[in-house]
C-alpha positions as CSV (number, residue, x, y, z in Angstrom):
1,M,-14.6,-6.6,-23.0
2,V,-14.5,-2.7,-23.0
3,L,-16.4,-1.0,-20.2
4,G,-18.0,2.4,-20.2
5,P,-16.5,5.0,-18.0
6,V,-18.6,4.4,-14.8
7,A,-18.4,0.7,-15.1
8,A,-14.6,0.9,-15.4
9,L,-14.4,2.8,-12.2
10,R,-16.8,0.5,-10.3
11,R,-14.8,-2.5,-11.6
12,I,-11.4,-1.1,-10.4
13,A,-13.0,-0.4,-7.0
14,F,-14.5,-3.9,-7.0
15,L,-11.1,-5.5,-7.7
16,L,-9.3,-3.4,-5.1
17,E,-11.9,-4.4,-2.4
18,R,-11.7,-8.0,-3.4
19,S,-7.9,-7.9,-2.8
20,R,-8.5,-6.3,0.6
21,A,-6.8,-3.0,-0.4
22,E,-6.9,-0.1,2.1
23,T,-10.3,1.8,1.9
24,Y,-8.4,5.0,1.0
25,K,-7.2,3.5,-2.2
26,V,-10.9,2.5,-3.3
27,K,-12.6,5.7,-2.3
28,A,-11.4,7.7,-5.2
29,F,-12.8,5.4,-7.8
30,R,-16.2,4.9,-6.1
31,S,-16.4,8.6,-5.6
32,A,-15.6,9.4,-9.3
33,A,-18.3,6.8,-10.4
34,A,-20.9,8.6,-8.3
35,T,-20.0,11.9,-9.6
36,L,-20.1,10.8,-13.3
37,L,-23.3,8.5,-13.1
38,P,-26.0,11.2,-13.5
39,L,-24.0,13.1,-16.2
40,G,-24.7,11.0,-19.2
41,E,-23.2,12.4,-22.4
42,E,-21.5,15.1,-20.6
43,V,-18.9,12.6,-19.5
44,E,-17.6,12.0,-23.0
45,E,-17.7,15.7,-23.9
46,R,-15.5,16.4,-20.9
47,A,-13.2,13.7,-21.5
48,R,-12.6,14.9,-25.1
49,A,-12.4,18.5,-24.0
50,G,-10.0,17.6,-21.1
51,T,-12.2,19.2,-18.4
52,L,-12.9,16.1,-16.3
53,R,-10.9,17.2,-13.4
54,E,-13.1,20.4,-13.0
55,L,-15.7,17.9,-11.6
56,P,-15.6,17.2,-7.8
57,G,-14.0,14.0,-6.9
58,I,-12.1,13.6,-10.2
59,G,-8.4,13.5,-10.0
60,A,-5.7,12.6,-12.4
61,S,-5.8,8.8,-12.0
62,T,-9.6,8.6,-12.2
63,A,-9.6,11.0,-15.2
64,E,-7.1,8.8,-16.9
65,V,-9.5,5.8,-16.5
66,V,-12.4,7.7,-17.9
67,E,-10.6,9.1,-20.8
68,A,-9.3,5.8,-21.9
69,A,-12.8,4.1,-21.6
70,V,-14.3,6.9,-23.6
71,R,-11.8,6.1,-26.3
72,G,-12.9,2.5,-26.3
73,E,-9.9,1.3,-24.5
74,V,-9.3,-0.9,-21.5
75,P,-7.8,1.5,-18.9
76,E,-4.2,0.4,-18.0
77,R,-5.1,0.5,-14.2
78,L,-8.0,-1.8,-14.8
79,A,-5.9,-4.1,-17.1
80,R,-3.2,-4.4,-14.4
81,L,-5.7,-5.3,-11.7
82,E,-7.4,-7.9,-13.8
83,R,-4.0,-9.6,-14.4
84,E,-2.9,-9.3,-10.7
85,V,-6.0,-10.0,-8.7
86,G,-8.9,-10.7,-11.1
87,G,-8.3,-14.4,-11.2
88,P,-9.8,-17.1,-8.7
89,L,-9.5,-16.3,-5.1
90,V,-9.0,-19.8,-4.0
91,E,-8.7,-23.3,-5.5
92,G,-12.0,-25.3,-5.2
93,G,-15.3,-24.2,-4.0
94,D,-16.8,-23.2,-7.5
95,S,-19.5,-25.9,-7.4
96,L,-20.9,-24.8,-4.2
97,R,-20.5,-21.2,-4.9
98,A,-22.7,-21.6,-8.1
99,A,-25.4,-23.2,-5.9
100,L,-25.6,-20.2,-3.6
101,R,-28.6,-18.0,-4.1
102,G,-27.5,-15.1,-1.7
103,D,-25.5,-14.0,1.2
104,L,-26.8,-13.6,4.7
105,H,-24.2,-11.2,6.2
106,S,-23.2,-7.9,4.8
107,H,-22.5,-4.4,6.1
108,S,-23.1,-0.9,4.6
109,D,-21.9,2.5,5.5
110,W,-24.7,2.8,7.9
111,S,-22.5,1.0,10.4
112,D,-18.9,-0.1,9.6
113,G,-19.1,-0.8,5.9
114,G,-17.6,1.4,3.2
115,S,-20.3,1.8,0.7
116,P,-24.0,2.8,0.4
117,I,-26.7,0.2,0.7
118,E,-27.6,0.7,-3.0
119,E,-23.9,-0.1,-4.1
120,M,-24.0,-3.3,-2.1
121,A,-27.3,-4.4,-3.5
122,F,-26.3,-3.6,-7.2
123,T,-23.0,-5.5,-6.7
124,A,-25.0,-8.5,-5.4
125,V,-27.1,-8.5,-8.5
126,E,-24.0,-8.4,-10.8
127,L,-22.7,-11.3,-8.9
128,G,-25.8,-13.2,-9.6
129,H,-27.4,-13.3,-6.3
130,D,-31.2,-13.7,-5.8
131,Y,-31.0,-11.9,-2.5
132,L,-28.7,-10.2,0.0
133,V,-29.3,-9.7,3.6
134,L,-28.2,-6.4,4.9
135,T,-26.9,-7.0,8.5
136,D,-25.4,-3.7,10.0
137,H,-24.5,-3.7,13.5
138,S,-26.5,-3.3,16.6
139,P,-26.3,-0.3,19.1
140,R,-23.9,-1.8,21.7
141,L,-21.1,-2.0,19.1
142,R,-20.5,1.7,19.1
143,V,-17.1,1.4,17.6
144,A,-18.8,0.1,14.5
145,N,-21.6,2.8,14.6
146,G,-24.2,0.3,15.5
147,L,-27.8,1.1,14.7
148,S,-30.2,2.2,17.5
149,A,-33.9,1.0,17.0
150,A,-34.7,4.4,15.5
151,R,-31.8,4.3,13.0
152,L,-32.6,0.7,12.1
153,A,-36.2,1.8,11.4
154,R,-35.0,4.5,9.1
155,Q,-32.6,2.0,7.4
156,L,-35.6,-0.3,6.6
157,D,-37.3,2.6,4.6
158,V,-34.2,2.8,2.5
159,V,-34.1,-0.9,1.9
160,D,-37.8,-0.6,0.7
161,A,-36.8,2.2,-1.7
162,V,-34.0,0.1,-3.1
163,N,-36.2,-2.7,-3.7
164,D,-38.9,-0.5,-5.4
165,H,-36.2,0.8,-7.6
166,L,-35.0,-2.8,-8.5
167,E,-38.6,-3.9,-9.0
168,G,-38.9,-1.2,-11.8
169,S,-36.0,-2.7,-13.6
170,P,-36.9,-5.9,-15.7
171,E,-33.4,-7.2,-15.6
172,H,-33.2,-6.9,-11.8
173,R,-36.7,-7.8,-10.8
174,H,-35.7,-11.3,-9.6
175,F,-33.3,-9.7,-6.8
176,R,-34.5,-8.7,-3.3
177,L,-32.5,-7.0,-0.6
178,L,-33.6,-8.6,2.6
179,R,-34.0,-6.8,6.0
180,G,-31.4,-8.0,8.6
181,I,-29.1,-7.3,11.4
182,E,-26.0,-8.5,12.9
183,V,-27.0,-8.4,16.5
184,D,-24.7,-8.6,19.3
185,I,-25.0,-11.5,21.8
186,L,-25.0,-9.7,25.2
187,D,-23.2,-11.2,28.2
188,D,-26.2,-13.1,29.3
189,G,-27.2,-14.5,25.9
190,S,-29.9,-11.8,25.3
191,L,-29.8,-9.9,22.0
192,D,-28.9,-6.2,21.5
193,Q,-32.0,-5.0,19.8
194,T,-35.7,-4.7,20.8
195,D,-38.1,-7.8,20.0
196,E,-40.2,-5.2,18.3
197,M,-37.5,-4.3,15.8
198,L,-36.3,-7.9,15.5
199,A,-39.6,-9.0,14.5
200,R,-39.6,-6.5,11.5
201,L,-36.5,-8.2,10.0
202,D,-36.3,-11.1,7.5
203,V,-33.0,-12.6,8.9
204,R,-31.0,-12.1,12.0
205,V,-27.3,-13.0,12.5
206,A,-26.4,-13.2,16.2
207,S,-22.7,-12.7,17.1
208,V,-20.3,-12.2,20.1
209,H,-18.2,-9.2,19.7
210,S,-17.3,-8.5,23.4
211,K,-15.6,-10.4,26.2
212,L,-14.3,-12.9,23.8
213,A,-12.0,-14.4,26.3
214,M,-14.8,-15.2,28.7
215,E,-14.4,-18.2,30.8
216,P,-15.7,-21.3,28.6
217,D,-18.6,-22.5,30.9
218,A,-20.0,-18.8,31.0
219,M,-19.4,-18.5,27.1
220,T,-21.1,-21.8,26.6
221,R,-24.3,-20.6,28.4
222,R,-24.2,-17.3,26.8
223,M,-24.1,-18.8,23.2
224,V,-26.7,-21.5,24.0
225,A,-29.1,-18.9,25.4
226,A,-28.7,-16.9,22.1
227,V,-29.2,-19.9,19.9
228,H,-32.6,-20.6,21.7
229,H,-33.6,-16.9,21.4
230,P,-36.6,-17.1,18.9
231,F,-35.2,-14.3,16.8
232,T,-31.7,-15.9,16.2
233,N,-31.4,-17.5,12.7
234,V,-27.7,-17.7,12.2
235,L,-24.8,-17.9,14.8
236,G,-22.1,-15.6,13.4
237,H,-18.4,-16.2,13.4
238,C,-18.7,-18.4,16.4
239,T,-15.1,-18.3,17.8
240,G,-14.5,-14.6,17.0
241,R,-10.8,-15.5,16.1
242,L,-8.6,-13.7,13.5
243,V,-5.8,-15.6,11.9
244,T,-4.4,-12.9,9.7
245,G,-4.9,-9.4,8.2
246,N,-4.2,-5.8,9.3
247,R,-6.1,-6.1,12.5
248,G,-3.7,-8.7,13.8
249,T,-4.5,-12.1,15.2
250,R,-6.9,-13.0,17.9
251,A,-7.4,-16.4,19.9
252,E,-10.5,-18.4,19.6
253,S,-13.3,-17.9,22.2
254,R,-13.4,-21.2,24.2
255,F,-16.9,-22.8,24.7
256,D,-18.4,-26.4,24.6
257,P,-19.0,-27.0,20.9
258,E,-21.1,-30.1,21.6
259,Q,-23.6,-28.0,23.6
260,V,-23.5,-25.0,21.3
261,F,-23.7,-26.9,18.0
262,G,-26.3,-29.3,19.5
263,A,-28.5,-26.3,20.3
264,C,-28.1,-25.1,16.8
265,A,-29.1,-28.5,15.4
266,E,-32.1,-28.8,17.9
267,T,-33.4,-25.3,17.1
268,G,-32.7,-25.2,13.3
269,T,-30.2,-22.3,13.7
270,A,-27.6,-22.0,11.0
271,V,-23.9,-22.0,12.0
272,E,-22.2,-19.4,10.0
273,I,-19.1,-20.5,7.8
274,N,-17.7,-17.0,7.8
275,A,-15.7,-16.7,4.6
276,R,-13.5,-13.6,5.4
277,P,-10.0,-15.0,4.9
278,E,-8.9,-13.4,8.1
279,R,-11.4,-15.2,10.1
280,R,-12.0,-18.7,8.6
281,D,-14.5,-19.3,11.3
282,P,-15.3,-21.9,12.6
283,P,-11.9,-23.6,12.4
284,T,-11.9,-26.9,10.6
285,R,-12.1,-29.2,13.6
286,L,-15.2,-27.3,14.9
287,L,-16.8,-27.1,11.5
288,Q,-16.3,-30.9,11.2
289,Q,-18.0,-31.2,14.6
290,A,-21.0,-29.1,13.6
291,I,-21.4,-31.1,10.4
292,E,-21.4,-34.3,12.4
293,L,-23.9,-33.0,14.9
294,G,-26.4,-32.2,11.9
295,C,-26.3,-28.5,11.9
296,L,-27.5,-26.2,9.1
297,F,-25.0,-23.7,7.8
298,S,-24.8,-20.4,6.0
299,I,-21.8,-19.4,4.0
300,D,-21.4,-15.9,4.3
301,S,-19.0,-13.2,3.1
302,D,-19.4,-10.7,6.1
303,A,-18.6,-8.0,3.4
304,H,-17.9,-4.6,4.4
305,A,-17.4,-3.4,0.9
306,P,-19.0,-4.5,-2.5
307,G,-16.0,-6.3,-3.7
308,Q,-15.8,-8.4,-0.6
309,L,-19.1,-10.0,-1.5
310,D,-16.8,-12.2,-3.7
311,F,-15.3,-13.7,-0.5
312,Q,-18.0,-16.4,-0.3
313,V,-15.9,-18.8,-2.4
314,Y,-13.3,-19.1,0.5
315,G,-16.0,-20.6,2.7
316,C,-17.4,-22.7,-0.2
317,A,-14.0,-24.3,-0.7
318,R,-13.7,-25.3,3.0
319,A,-17.4,-26.7,3.0
320,E,-16.7,-28.7,-0.1
321,E,-13.5,-30.0,1.2
322,L,-15.4,-31.4,4.1
323,G,-18.2,-32.8,2.0
324,L,-21.0,-30.6,3.2
325,D,-24.3,-31.4,1.5
326,P,-25.3,-28.2,-0.4
327,D,-29.0,-28.7,0.8
328,R,-27.8,-28.1,4.4
329,V,-26.6,-24.7,3.4
330,V,-29.6,-22.3,3.9
331,N,-28.4,-19.7,1.3
332,T,-28.6,-22.4,-1.4
333,W,-32.2,-22.2,-0.8
334,P,-34.8,-20.1,-2.9
335,R,-35.8,-16.9,-1.1
336,E,-39.2,-18.2,-0.3
337,R,-37.8,-21.3,1.5
338,L,-35.2,-19.2,3.2
339,L,-37.7,-16.7,4.5
340,A,-40.1,-19.5,5.8
341,W,-37.2,-21.1,7.6
342,A,-36.2,-17.7,9.2
343,A,-39.7,-17.1,10.4
344,S,-40.5,-20.6,11.6
345,K,-38.4,-20.4,14.8
346,Q,-40.7,-17.7,16.3
347,A,-43.8,-20.0,15.6
348,S,-42.4,-23.0,17.2
């Protein structure tokens, strides 16, 4: 299938992100797509006249892609990426991935993601999601440009605007961008955002990002307290480990899984199966234990770029291998059921 110029640029960026390419390699293609999007027929006129590079953000490689697309050809760069990285990411997981309705953990350029909110939302639509929860970081995580209460309030207005735009498009009307946060679990188990702001959100992922080597008993108390917090819906990447990738490796946090996962099962808090290939969190032995203890789960991409939204299949493959019932995965649920579950903890 031959794509138009903007679609070809976005597809190249998507495939680069999906393959975990460096951000600088992706930026040129997303910037070029943003430049061309409002120009309409002018794009074809410039391509034929050879004046594309007069536009800001259009260089030799992106102009070559656009010119090929205008001629009705598949750009060579796109064809090569489709061959090299466009296939399945992992063996297995397809059945559960097809059952997922959305993704509860994603980041935008408001914190440490690489793309605007609307680009994340549009890509989620293209992947077939019914919903995507935007979960940028909370204020304590300064290295990730975490959102203060004031910035989060402004972000919610942007989320509303994106949904208004999608509501006006018949083919996108089924989709909803949901209000969320990845909120830091503080040392004492409290959450790094005001209750007033947490109450305005649809879904809240609570994660440990600091003092990951805390003594096990203290870490257990910290996590159990967070799980019991009325606004915690999902326990994010519970061990904090890194097993590969350009950030190096990091050992697991140590805690009593029977106490932590038991608290999750008791409160109806979902344990996240973080699908990022450098995390694979929880490790298999802990994931099996959480399944046996009766926990709910959320299989999330933890995407920091649009192409990474495709990472969910990694988590699906792990869950399928362990025989996890899809109905225990909260993001297989329709949006109305998901939102009722997320709100129910506060009422209990």
